[in-house]
Backbone and ligand atoms as CSV (ligand in chain L), in Angstrom:
chain,resi,resn,atom,element,x,y,z
A,1,MET,N,N,143.230,-120.690,-2.209
A,1,MET,CA,C,143.935,-121.597,-1.566
A,1,MET,C,C,143.496,-123.118,-1.728
A,2,LYS,N,N,142.216,-123.288,-1.735
A,2,LYS,CA,C,141.683,-124.616,-2.067
A,2,LYS,C,C,141.788,-125.013,-3.464
A,3,THR,N,N,141.761,-124.136,-4.361
A,3,THR,CA,C,141.844,-124.330,-5.716
A,3,THR,C,C,143.265,-124.703,-6.124
A,4,LYS,N,N,144.086,-123.974,-5.500
A,4,LYS,CA,C,145.611,-124.402,-5.740
A,4,LYS,C,C,145.644,-125.726,-5.253
A,5,LYS,N,N,145.372,-126.082,-4.261
A,5,LYS,CA,C,145.413,-127.570,-3.843
A,5,LYS,C,C,144.970,-128.564,-4.763
A,6,ILE,N,N,143.785,-128.249,-5.431
A,6,ILE,CA,C,143.135,-129.279,-6.391
A,6,ILE,C,C,143.875,-129.191,-7.526
A,7,ILE,N,N,144.466,-127.969,-8.112
A,7,ILE,CA,C,145.332,-127.968,-9.319
A,7,ILE,C,C,146.362,-128.978,-8.958
A,8,TYR,N,N,146.949,-128.818,-7.832
A,8,TYR,CA,C,148.259,-129.288,-7.769
A,8,TYR,C,C,147.970,-130.886,-7.591
A,9,SER,N,N,146.851,-131.475,-7.040
A,9,SER,CA,C,146.798,-132.673,-6.931
A,9,SER,C,C,146.270,-133.280,-8.289
A,10,LEU,N,N,145.751,-132.605,-9.085
A,10,LEU,CA,C,145.263,-133.090,-10.311
A,10,LEU,C,C,146.548,-133.172,-11.203
A,11,SER,N,N,147.513,-132.137,-11.278
A,11,SER,CA,C,148.398,-132.369,-12.096
A,11,SER,C,C,149.372,-133.514,-11.671
A,12,LEU,N,N,149.510,-133.596,-10.398
A,12,LEU,CA,C,150.126,-134.748,-9.852
A,12,LEU,C,C,149.736,-136.188,-10.131
A,13,ALA,N,N,148.274,-136.219,-10.176
A,13,ALA,CA,C,147.539,-137.592,-10.739
A,13,ALA,C,C,147.904,-137.645,-12.183
A,14,SER,N,N,147.917,-136.636,-13.015
A,14,SER,CA,C,148.199,-136.749,-14.572
A,14,SER,C,C,149.461,-137.308,-14.758
A,15,ILE,N,N,150.450,-136.662,-13.938
A,15,ILE,CA,C,151.891,-137.114,-14.062
A,15,ILE,C,C,152.121,-138.493,-13.907
A,16,LEU,N,N,151.428,-138.905,-12.728
A,16,LEU,CA,C,151.513,-140.343,-12.347
A,16,LEU,C,C,150.907,-141.322,-13.337
A,17,TYR,N,N,149.803,-140.839,-13.890
A,17,TYR,CA,C,148.883,-141.471,-14.939
A,17,TYR,C,C,149.957,-141.730,-16.146
A,18,ILE,N,N,150.646,-140.618,-16.669
A,18,ILE,CA,C,151.574,-140.718,-17.988
A,18,ILE,C,C,152.684,-141.590,-17.583
A,19,ILE,N,N,153.229,-141.654,-16.362
A,19,ILE,CA,C,154.446,-142.639,-16.008
A,19,ILE,C,C,153.810,-143.980,-16.193
A,20,LEU,N,N,152.720,-144.287,-15.412
A,20,LEU,CA,C,152.153,-145.603,-15.402
A,20,LEU,C,C,151.881,-146.220,-16.861
A,21,VAL,N,N,151.367,-145.202,-17.613
A,21,VAL,CA,C,150.864,-145.706,-19.189
A,21,VAL,C,C,152.275,-146.062,-19.910
A,22,SER,N,N,153.259,-145.092,-19.698
A,22,SER,CA,C,154.493,-145.345,-20.442
A,22,SER,C,C,155.260,-146.464,-20.153
A,23,PHE,N,N,154.961,-147.011,-19.025
A,23,PHE,CA,C,155.659,-148.164,-18.510
A,23,PHE,C,C,154.965,-149.456,-18.833
A,24,THR,N,N,153.688,-149.348,-19.047
A,24,THR,CA,C,152.793,-150.575,-19.058
A,24,THR,C,C,152.765,-150.989,-20.595
A,25,SER,N,N,152.555,-149.898,-21.309
A,25,SER,CA,C,152.140,-150.159,-22.665
A,25,SER,C,C,153.578,-150.583,-23.496
A,26,THR,N,N,153.188,-151.405,-24.535
A,26,THR,CA,C,154.394,-151.977,-25.360
A,26,THR,C,C,154.926,-150.855,-26.388
A,27,PRO,N,N,156.180,-150.542,-26.523
A,27,PRO,CA,C,156.539,-149.551,-27.207
A,27,PRO,C,C,155.835,-149.584,-28.720
A,28,LYS,N,N,155.328,-148.447,-29.163
A,28,LYS,CA,C,154.516,-148.538,-30.523
A,28,LYS,C,C,155.297,-148.824,-31.679
A,29,ASN,N,N,156.535,-148.546,-31.379
A,29,ASN,CA,C,157.412,-148.667,-32.745
A,29,ASN,C,C,158.106,-150.031,-32.996
A,30,ALA,N,N,157.725,-151.010,-32.029
A,30,ALA,CA,C,158.410,-152.171,-31.976
A,30,ALA,C,C,158.220,-152.947,-33.309
A,31,ASN,N,N,157.108,-153.123,-33.860
A,31,ASN,CA,C,156.753,-153.704,-35.142
A,31,ASN,C,C,157.465,-152.924,-36.498
A,32,TYR,N,N,157.402,-151.603,-36.376
A,32,TYR,CA,C,157.968,-150.784,-37.192
A,32,TYR,C,C,159.370,-151.069,-37.524
A,33,ILE,N,N,160.192,-151.305,-36.387
A,33,ILE,CA,C,161.454,-151.665,-36.565
A,33,ILE,C,C,161.652,-152.853,-36.975
A,34,GLY,N,N,160.933,-153.902,-36.626
A,34,GLY,CA,C,160.836,-155.225,-37.184
A,34,GLY,C,C,160.875,-155.202,-38.779
A,35,ILE,N,N,159.939,-154.364,-39.178
A,35,ILE,CA,C,159.627,-154.330,-40.718
A,35,ILE,C,C,160.814,-153.738,-41.533
A,36,GLN,N,N,161.455,-152.736,-40.765
A,36,GLN,CA,C,162.661,-152.060,-41.407
A,36,GLN,C,C,163.673,-153.111,-41.692
A,37,GLN,N,N,164.178,-153.770,-40.604
A,37,GLN,CA,C,165.159,-154.774,-40.718
A,37,GLN,C,C,165.040,-156.020,-41.557
A,38,LYS,N,N,163.708,-156.114,-41.926
A,38,LYS,CA,C,163.354,-157.323,-42.694
A,38,LYS,C,C,164.200,-157.402,-44.022
A,39,LYS,N,N,164.629,-158.567,-44.290
A,39,LYS,CA,C,165.458,-158.711,-45.384
A,39,LYS,C,C,164.725,-158.708,-46.744
A,40,TRP,N,N,165.621,-158.009,-47.601
A,40,TRP,CA,C,164.679,-158.077,-49.070
A,40,TRP,C,C,164.933,-159.257,-49.864
A,41,VAL,N,N,163.730,-159.955,-50.074
A,41,VAL,CA,C,163.957,-161.370,-50.735
A,41,VAL,C,C,163.099,-161.360,-51.821
A,42,ALA,N,N,163.806,-161.722,-53.107
A,42,ALA,CA,C,163.030,-161.886,-54.131
A,42,ALA,C,C,162.193,-163.243,-54.288
A,43,PRO,N,N,160.933,-163.104,-54.904
A,43,PRO,CA,C,159.979,-164.405,-54.941
A,43,PRO,C,C,160.798,-165.558,-55.523
A,44,GLU,N,N,160.453,-166.762,-55.175
A,44,GLU,CA,C,160.907,-167.910,-55.907
A,44,GLU,C,C,160.888,-167.920,-57.365
A,45,SER,N,N,159.782,-167.377,-57.862
A,45,SER,CA,C,159.567,-167.453,-59.421
A,45,SER,C,C,160.693,-166.823,-59.918
A,46,ALA,N,N,161.304,-165.706,-59.279
A,46,ALA,CA,C,162.383,-164.850,-60.082
A,46,ALA,C,C,163.678,-165.813,-60.335
A,47,ASP,N,N,163.806,-166.903,-59.601
A,47,ASP,CA,C,164.985,-167.633,-59.822
A,47,ASP,C,C,164.924,-168.399,-61.363
A,48,LYS,N,N,163.566,-168.452,-61.709
A,48,LYS,CA,C,163.526,-169.136,-62.929
A,48,LYS,C,C,163.828,-168.349,-64.258
A,49,ILE,N,N,164.076,-167.107,-63.941
A,49,ILE,CA,C,164.439,-166.058,-65.108
A,49,ILE,C,C,165.742,-166.405,-65.323
A,50,MET,N,N,165.980,-166.690,-66.814
A,50,MET,CA,C,167.282,-167.257,-66.947
A,50,MET,C,C,168.068,-166.049,-67.632
A,51,ASN,N,N,169.387,-166.047,-67.372
A,51,ASN,CA,C,170.184,-164.933,-68.131
A,51,ASN,C,C,170.408,-165.437,-69.465
A,52,PRO,N,N,170.164,-164.614,-70.499
A,52,PRO,CA,C,170.305,-164.892,-71.844
A,52,PRO,C,C,171.680,-164.744,-72.466
A,53,LEU,N,N,172.360,-163.721,-71.686
A,53,LEU,CA,C,173.710,-163.385,-72.000
A,53,LEU,C,C,174.729,-164.145,-71.516
A,54,LYS,N,N,175.699,-164.512,-72.262
A,54,LYS,CA,C,177.050,-165.239,-71.615
A,54,LYS,C,C,177.935,-164.032,-71.235
A,55,GLY,N,N,178.644,-164.096,-70.122
A,55,GLY,CA,C,179.320,-163.151,-69.608
A,55,GLY,C,C,180.622,-162.918,-70.371
A,56,ASP,N,N,180.382,-162.784,-71.677
A,56,ASP,CA,C,181.627,-162.510,-72.693
A,56,ASP,C,C,182.135,-161.120,-72.343
A,57,GLU,N,N,183.168,-160.752,-73.013
A,57,GLU,CA,C,183.997,-159.488,-73.049
A,57,GLU,C,C,182.947,-158.388,-73.344
A,58,LYS,N,N,182.198,-158.355,-74.334
A,58,LYS,CA,C,181.298,-157.479,-74.761
A,58,LYS,C,C,180.279,-157.019,-73.776
A,59,SER,N,N,179.681,-158.119,-73.358
A,59,SER,CA,C,178.596,-157.958,-72.340
A,59,SER,C,C,179.226,-157.261,-71.060
A,60,LEU,N,N,180.448,-157.814,-70.624
A,60,LEU,CA,C,181.129,-157.341,-69.446
A,60,LEU,C,C,181.410,-155.870,-69.577
A,61,SER,N,N,182.056,-155.425,-70.759
A,61,SER,CA,C,182.372,-153.991,-70.810
A,61,SER,C,C,181.061,-153.030,-70.979
A,62,VAL,N,N,180.148,-153.459,-71.519
A,62,VAL,CA,C,178.867,-152.821,-71.408
A,62,VAL,C,C,178.400,-152.699,-69.963
A,63,GLY,N,N,178.289,-153.796,-69.345
A,63,GLY,CA,C,177.864,-153.847,-67.962
A,63,GLY,C,C,178.524,-152.876,-66.888
A,64,LYS,N,N,179.943,-152.918,-67.117
A,64,LYS,CA,C,180.860,-152.228,-66.318
A,64,LYS,C,C,180.544,-150.708,-66.601
A,65,LYS,N,N,180.373,-150.428,-67.792
A,65,LYS,CA,C,179.992,-148.918,-68.246
A,65,LYS,C,C,178.739,-148.456,-67.499
A,66,LEU,N,N,177.629,-149.212,-67.764
A,66,LEU,CA,C,176.409,-148.943,-67.172
A,66,LEU,C,C,176.502,-148.956,-65.705
A,67,PHE,N,N,177.260,-149.865,-64.955
A,67,PHE,CA,C,177.241,-149.972,-63.606
A,67,PHE,C,C,177.894,-148.732,-63.035
A,68,LYS,N,N,178.847,-148.040,-63.682
A,68,LYS,CA,C,179.582,-146.887,-63.148
A,68,LYS,C,C,178.826,-145.608,-63.298
A,69,MET,N,N,177.781,-145.710,-64.421
A,69,MET,CA,C,177.142,-144.562,-64.572
A,69,MET,C,C,175.803,-144.744,-63.852
A,70,GLN,N,N,175.120,-145.616,-63.473
A,70,GLN,CA,C,173.986,-145.828,-62.935
A,70,GLN,C,C,174.002,-146.220,-61.273
A,71,CYS,N,N,174.860,-147.132,-61.135
A,71,CYS,CA,C,174.888,-147.793,-59.747
A,71,CYS,C,C,176.049,-147.450,-58.879
A,72,ALA,N,N,177.088,-147.103,-59.477
A,72,ALA,CA,C,178.024,-146.671,-58.464
A,72,ALA,C,C,178.045,-145.750,-57.568
A,73,VAL,N,N,177.083,-144.774,-57.933
A,73,VAL,CA,C,176.976,-143.656,-56.945
A,73,VAL,C,C,176.449,-144.011,-55.603
A,74,CYS,N,N,175.619,-145.065,-55.487
A,74,CYS,CA,C,175.199,-145.758,-54.232
A,74,CYS,C,C,176.106,-146.833,-53.885
A,75,HIS,N,N,176.337,-147.704,-54.811
A,75,HIS,CA,C,176.883,-149.004,-54.446
A,75,HIS,C,C,178.401,-148.989,-54.512
A,76,GLY,N,N,179.196,-147.824,-54.983
A,76,GLY,CA,C,180.370,-147.720,-54.917
A,76,GLY,C,C,180.922,-148.353,-56.285
A,77,PHE,N,N,182.284,-147.880,-56.556
A,77,PHE,CA,C,182.759,-148.336,-57.935
A,77,PHE,C,C,183.114,-149.801,-57.842
A,78,LYS,N,N,183.393,-150.307,-56.689
A,78,LYS,CA,C,183.762,-151.683,-56.659
A,78,LYS,C,C,182.479,-152.415,-56.008
A,79,GLY,N,N,181.363,-151.791,-55.928
A,79,GLY,CA,C,180.082,-152.512,-55.514
A,79,GLY,C,C,180.157,-152.915,-53.912
A,80,LYS,N,N,180.958,-152.100,-53.319
A,80,LYS,CA,C,181.106,-152.487,-51.900
A,80,LYS,C,C,179.867,-151.832,-51.047
A,81,GLY,N,N,179.123,-151.144,-51.512
A,81,GLY,CA,C,178.133,-150.375,-50.948
A,81,GLY,C,C,178.577,-149.052,-50.438
A,82,ASP,N,N,179.627,-148.611,-50.810
A,82,ASP,CA,C,180.174,-147.331,-50.270
A,82,ASP,C,C,180.204,-146.095,-51.030
A,83,GLY,N,N,179.040,-146.055,-51.973
A,83,GLY,CA,C,178.941,-145.112,-53.104
A,83,GLY,C,C,178.697,-143.748,-52.226
A,84,VAL,N,N,179.039,-142.368,-52.819
A,84,VAL,CA,C,179.106,-141.294,-52.059
A,84,VAL,C,C,177.533,-140.862,-51.867
A,85,ALA,N,N,176.585,-141.268,-52.590
A,85,ALA,CA,C,175.077,-140.886,-52.284
A,85,ALA,C,C,174.481,-141.964,-51.247
A,86,GLY,N,N,175.213,-142.798,-50.862
A,86,GLY,CA,C,174.502,-143.951,-50.017
A,86,GLY,C,C,174.677,-143.846,-48.836
A,87,ALA,N,N,175.806,-142.930,-48.227
A,87,ALA,CA,C,176.168,-142.725,-46.642
A,87,ALA,C,C,174.763,-142.527,-45.959
A,88,GLY,N,N,173.859,-141.606,-46.495
A,88,GLY,CA,C,172.899,-141.221,-45.715
A,88,GLY,C,C,171.541,-142.059,-45.947
A,89,LEU,N,N,171.585,-142.912,-46.766
A,89,LEU,CA,C,170.449,-143.832,-46.881
A,89,LEU,C,C,170.201,-145.029,-45.936
A,90,SER,N,N,168.897,-145.056,-45.855
A,90,SER,CA,C,168.421,-146.291,-44.666
A,90,SER,C,C,167.320,-147.020,-45.598
A,91,PRO,N,N,167.535,-148.391,-45.723
A,91,PRO,CA,C,168.522,-148.990,-45.370
A,91,PRO,C,C,169.919,-148.540,-46.456
A,92,LYS,N,N,170.837,-149.021,-46.154
A,92,LYS,CA,C,172.282,-148.707,-46.897
A,92,LYS,C,C,172.330,-149.595,-48.036
A,93,PRO,N,N,172.886,-149.020,-49.205
A,93,PRO,CA,C,172.923,-149.652,-50.421
A,93,PRO,C,C,173.739,-151.090,-50.151
A,94,ALA,N,N,173.082,-152.201,-50.765
A,94,ALA,CA,C,173.885,-153.416,-50.365
A,94,ALA,C,C,175.440,-153.470,-50.888
A,95,ASN,N,N,175.933,-154.442,-50.117
A,95,ASN,CA,C,177.434,-154.688,-50.683
A,95,ASN,C,C,177.260,-155.692,-51.825
A,96,LEU,N,N,177.422,-155.635,-52.941
A,96,LEU,CA,C,177.128,-156.453,-54.046
A,96,LEU,C,C,178.247,-157.547,-53.977
A,97,THR,N,N,179.411,-157.316,-53.578
A,97,THR,CA,C,180.387,-158.185,-53.465
A,97,THR,C,C,180.208,-159.382,-52.590
A,98,SER,N,N,179.306,-159.086,-51.564
A,98,SER,CA,C,179.002,-160.005,-50.512
A,98,SER,C,C,178.511,-161.491,-50.804
A,99,GLU,N,N,178.658,-162.408,-49.883
A,99,GLU,CA,C,178.172,-163.708,-50.146
A,99,GLU,C,C,176.656,-163.666,-50.297
A,100,ALA,N,N,176.067,-162.849,-49.435
A,100,ALA,CA,C,174.596,-162.648,-49.341
A,100,ALA,C,C,173.948,-162.362,-50.691
A,101,VAL,N,N,174.650,-161.498,-51.349
A,101,VAL,CA,C,174.211,-161.129,-52.754
A,101,VAL,C,C,174.726,-162.042,-53.876
A,102,GLN,N,N,176.008,-162.361,-53.881
A,102,GLN,CA,C,176.500,-163.398,-54.814
A,102,GLN,C,C,175.918,-164.666,-54.749
A,103,SER,N,N,175.324,-165.218,-53.520
A,103,SER,CA,C,174.600,-166.413,-53.440
A,103,SER,C,C,173.316,-166.364,-54.206
A,104,GLN,N,N,172.682,-165.202,-54.537
A,104,GLN,CA,C,171.489,-165.282,-55.113
A,104,GLN,C,C,171.619,-165.515,-56.807
A,105,THR,N,N,170.514,-166.077,-57.256
A,105,THR,CA,C,170.525,-166.306,-58.726
A,105,THR,C,C,170.558,-165.109,-59.472
A,106,ASP,N,N,171.023,-165.079,-60.725
A,106,ASP,CA,C,170.890,-164.033,-61.729
A,106,ASP,C,C,169.458,-163.577,-61.727
A,107,GLY,N,N,168.570,-164.365,-61.922
A,107,GLY,CA,C,167.162,-164.123,-61.855
A,107,GLY,C,C,166.702,-163.152,-60.645
A,108,ALA,N,N,167.038,-163.520,-59.509
A,108,ALA,CA,C,166.786,-162.890,-58.249
A,108,ALA,C,C,167.260,-161.569,-58.416
A,109,ILE,N,N,168.591,-161.333,-58.870
A,109,ILE,CA,C,169.184,-159.966,-58.916
A,109,ILE,C,C,168.447,-159.178,-60.084
A,110,PHE,N,N,168.233,-159.833,-61.191
A,110,PHE,CA,C,167.275,-159.180,-62.264
A,110,PHE,C,C,166.149,-158.666,-61.813
A,111,TRP,N,N,165.249,-159.500,-60.857
A,111,TRP,CA,C,164.053,-158.950,-60.389
A,111,TRP,C,C,164.112,-157.716,-59.553
A,112,LYS,N,N,165.329,-157.711,-58.725
A,112,LYS,CA,C,165.563,-156.563,-57.632
A,112,LYS,C,C,165.906,-155.530,-58.349
A,113,ILE,N,N,166.543,-155.485,-59.590
A,113,ILE,CA,C,166.954,-154.223,-60.150
A,113,ILE,C,C,165.725,-153.850,-60.890
A,114,GLN,N,N,164.739,-154.629,-61.372
A,114,GLN,CA,C,163.641,-154.261,-61.886
A,114,GLN,C,C,162.652,-153.730,-61.063
A,115,GLN,N,N,162.518,-154.117,-59.951
A,115,GLN,CA,C,161.581,-153.612,-59.086
A,115,GLN,C,C,162.081,-152.478,-58.223
A,116,GLY,N,N,163.289,-152.412,-57.708
A,116,GLY,CA,C,163.472,-151.326,-56.586
A,116,GLY,C,C,162.926,-151.783,-55.359
A,117,ASN,N,N,163.571,-151.172,-54.361
A,117,ASN,CA,C,163.013,-151.298,-52.783
A,117,ASN,C,C,163.537,-150.086,-51.965
A,118,GLY,N,N,162.584,-149.324,-51.345
A,118,GLY,CA,C,163.160,-148.192,-50.533
A,118,GLY,C,C,163.824,-147.031,-51.418
A,119,PRO,N,N,164.944,-146.971,-51.074
A,119,PRO,CA,C,165.877,-145.960,-51.714
A,119,PRO,C,C,166.637,-146.409,-52.955
A,120,MET,N,N,166.454,-147.773,-53.092
A,120,MET,CA,C,166.728,-148.358,-54.467
A,120,MET,C,C,165.899,-148.294,-55.515
A,121,PRO,N,N,166.356,-147.524,-56.562
A,121,PRO,CA,C,165.219,-147.083,-57.548
A,121,PRO,C,C,164.975,-148.479,-58.425
A,122,ASN,N,N,163.834,-148.366,-59.048
A,122,ASN,CA,C,163.515,-149.438,-60.029
A,122,ASN,C,C,164.026,-149.096,-61.509
A,123,TYR,N,N,164.431,-150.055,-62.255
A,123,TYR,CA,C,165.215,-149.801,-63.612
A,123,TYR,C,C,164.362,-150.620,-64.504
A,124,LYS,N,N,163.021,-150.551,-64.122
A,124,LYS,CA,C,162.184,-151.250,-65.213
A,124,LYS,C,C,162.182,-150.566,-66.602
A,125,SER,N,N,162.020,-149.263,-66.489
A,125,SER,CA,C,161.901,-148.555,-67.905
A,125,SER,C,C,163.088,-147.993,-68.284
A,126,SER,N,N,164.066,-147.638,-67.436
A,126,SER,CA,C,165.206,-146.875,-67.722
A,126,SER,C,C,166.320,-147.708,-68.104
A,127,LEU,N,N,166.158,-149.234,-67.912
A,127,LEU,CA,C,167.399,-149.919,-68.390
A,127,LEU,C,C,166.605,-151.161,-69.219
A,128,LYS,N,N,167.158,-151.303,-70.460
A,128,LYS,CA,C,166.599,-152.501,-71.275
A,128,LYS,C,C,166.945,-153.751,-70.520
A,129,GLU,N,N,166.214,-154.698,-70.923
A,129,GLU,CA,C,166.436,-156.083,-70.243
A,129,GLU,C,C,168.039,-156.567,-70.355
A,130,GLU,N,N,168.458,-156.498,-71.756
A,130,GLU,CA,C,169.790,-156.719,-71.896
A,130,GLU,C,C,170.804,-155.968,-71.212
A,131,SER,N,N,170.502,-154.620,-71.117
A,131,SER,CA,C,171.459,-153.896,-70.160
A,131,SER,C,C,171.488,-154.367,-68.756
A,132,ARG,N,N,170.498,-154.870,-68.259
A,132,ARG,CA,C,170.330,-155.332,-66.908
A,132,ARG,C,C,171.212,-156.550,-66.679
A,133,TRP,N,N,170.976,-157.504,-67.723
A,133,TRP,CA,C,171.889,-158.730,-67.718
A,133,TRP,C,C,173.122,-158.366,-67.848
A,134,SER,N,N,173.580,-157.422,-68.576
A,134,SER,CA,C,174.937,-157.068,-68.749
A,134,SER,C,C,175.712,-156.677,-67.335
A,135,ILE,N,N,174.829,-155.636,-66.702
A,135,ILE,CA,C,175.172,-155.327,-65.395
A,135,ILE,C,C,175.332,-156.638,-64.385
A,136,ILE,N,N,174.366,-157.312,-64.590
A,136,ILE,CA,C,174.411,-158.699,-63.633
A,136,ILE,C,C,175.905,-159.432,-63.861
A,137,ASN,N,N,176.122,-159.661,-65.345
A,137,ASN,CA,C,177.265,-160.459,-65.581
A,137,ASN,C,C,178.658,-159.431,-64.959
A,138,TYR,N,N,178.566,-158.048,-64.996
A,138,TYR,CA,C,179.570,-157.553,-64.494
A,138,TYR,C,C,179.682,-157.641,-62.918
A,139,ILE,N,N,178.455,-157.501,-62.427
A,139,ILE,CA,C,178.473,-157.980,-60.843
A,139,ILE,C,C,179.143,-158.954,-60.316
A,140,ARG,N,N,179.096,-159.883,-61.224
A,140,ARG,CA,C,179.592,-161.472,-60.844
A,140,ARG,C,C,181.001,-161.239,-60.801
A,141,THR,N,N,181.756,-160.347,-61.533
A,141,THR,CA,C,183.028,-160.197,-61.543
A,141,THR,C,C,183.631,-159.451,-60.246
A,142,LEU,N,N,182.565,-158.955,-59.514
A,142,LEU,CA,C,183.149,-158.054,-58.397
A,142,LEU,C,C,183.253,-158.914,-57.217
A,143,LYS,N,N,182.927,-160.320,-57.021
A,143,LYS,CA,C,183.152,-161.005,-55.893
A,143,LYS,C,C,184.589,-161.411,-55.523
L,1,LIG,C1,C,169.954,-144.279,-54.982
L,1,LIG,C2,C,170.796,-145.290,-54.374
L,1,LIG,C3,C,170.950,-146.429,-55.503
L,1,LIG,C4,C,171.192,-146.695,-56.734
L,1,LIG,C5,C,171.472,-145.597,-57.720
L,1,LIG,C6,C,171.102,-148.107,-57.001
L,1,LIG,N1,N,171.096,-148.747,-55.886
L,1,LIG,FE1,FE,170.789,-150.845,-55.717
L,1,LIG,N2,N,170.407,-150.522,-53.845
L,1,LIG,C7,C,170.255,-149.441,-52.963
L,1,LIG,C8,C,169.673,-149.645,-51.662
L,1,LIG,C9,C,169.503,-148.613,-50.489
L,1,LIG,C10,C,169.618,-151.041,-51.574
L,1,LIG,C11,C,169.082,-151.890,-50.401
L,1,LIG,C12,C,167.478,-152.097,-50.414
L,1,LIG,C13,C,167.089,-152.948,-49.422
L,1,LIG,O1,O,167.754,-153.753,-48.776
L,1,LIG,O2,O,165.765,-152.911,-49.181
L,1,LIG,C14,C,169.924,-151.561,-52.853
L,1,LIG,C15,C,169.877,-152.862,-53.222
L,1,LIG,C16,C,170.347,-153.511,-54.405
L,1,LIG,C17,C,170.332,-154.837,-54.549
L,1,LIG,C18,C,169.879,-156.015,-53.744
L,1,LIG,C19,C,170.902,-156.479,-52.935
L,1,LIG,C20,C,170.685,-157.811,-51.801
L,1,LIG,O3,O,170.606,-157.392,-50.635
L,1,LIG,O4,O,169.933,-158.557,-52.355
L,1,LIG,C21,C,170.920,-155.021,-55.851
L,1,LIG,C22,C,171.112,-156.316,-56.673
L,1,LIG,C23,C,171.196,-153.635,-56.349
L,1,LIG,N3,N,170.900,-152.830,-55.335
L,1,LIG,C24,C,171.647,-153.493,-57.491
L,1,LIG,C25,C,171.846,-152.139,-58.042
L,1,LIG,C26,C,172.237,-151.953,-59.567
L,1,LIG,C27,C,172.466,-153.002,-60.463
L,1,LIG,C28,C,171.916,-150.536,-59.548
L,1,LIG,C29,C,172.273,-149.757,-60.821
L,1,LIG,C30,C,171.528,-150.327,-62.090
L,1,LIG,C31,C,171.840,-149.951,-58.407
L,1,LIG,N4,N,171.486,-150.925,-57.601
L,1,LIG,C32,C,171.407,-148.791,-58.163
L,1,LIG,C33,C,170.431,-148.322,-53.496
L,1,LIG,C34,C,170.804,-148.012,-54.870
């Protein structure tokens, strides 16, 4: 009888302790959520990378073809971020037609395609520089 009482009060004490701790400590994932939502910003130096291609017909048709092959699966055929493979990703593929993307310099976008971030792959070795510039010229027509 006595041991039962001890066990009872011990478990009561530990339950109270757990409740107390969970109310007083700050949530452990608070910082993590902050990092997740941080905007992806290219370094200022990227703005200085100049686009060597003019957005002429040839560059645009090359860019369009490559975009459909490599990027549309996530970013959608019109670049709105609604590609079939993008739905389950976190963060979601960016809407490339948006002001937030279109207001960035060609250099910044070039840098991002080269680096990748999270689910966004990097195209440093799989796309030649010229191909990347063609894609950027095409993206400019999507706004
Ligand atoms: C596997 C899916 C996937 C593919 C394929 C993909 N992207 Fe992305 N892309 C993403 C995701 C997810 C993000 C958001 C990353 C972030 O915000 O951290 C992103 C972000 C970007 C951004 C940055 C937008 C901003 O907010 O500044 C650009 C530019 C971009 N992608 C261009 C491309 C181009 C060009 C291609 C093809 C060569 C491509 N992406 C292929 C998933 C993809």
